[in-house]
N, C-alpha and C positions, 0 to 999 in steps of 0.2 A: 810604359811610363807609370810608375807607382806614385800615387799621391796619398796624403793622409785623408782620413774620413772627414776631418774638420774642413780641410781645404775643398774637398768635393762638395760639402754642404754649403760653404760660402759661395762657391762658383755657381751652384744650382740656385741658391737664393738670389744672387745677383742677376742671373739670366731671367728668372721668373719675374723679378721686380722690374727689370728693364722692359720686358715684354708687356707687362700690364701698364707700366707708365706710358709707353708709346701707344698702347691701345686705348687708354682712357683720357689722357691729357693732351692739350694742344700747345700750351705754353712751356717753354724750356724750364722756367723756374718751378712750375708745378710738377713737371716730370722728375726733376732732381729731388724735389721734396718727397714724392711718392716712392722713388727708388730708395732713398735713405730710410724712410719710415717702414716700408714693406720689407725691404731686404734685412734691415736691422731687427725688426720684430720677428722675422722668420728664424734668424740665427739665435736670437735670445730665447725665444720660446722652445726651440729644439734643444738648447742647452739646459733649460729649466726642466723639460720633460726627461732628458737623460739623467739629470741629477735626482729627480723624483723616482725614476725607475731603477736607479743603481743598486739600492739595497735588496731588491727582489731578484733572487737567482733565477736562471733559466729553467733549472730542474729542481 
């Protein structure tokens, strides 16, 4: 099964956010808030880093 890199990143960010939300929060509302903030920030920061690194070639 082949997926895009972006989809893999979003799935990873969601799983990590869900794990930490259940690890640190007790209320459902707080868990949802942590999932949205943490998952969204991971995806946005990864895209910002990719955009910053894009002009620099590998070699």
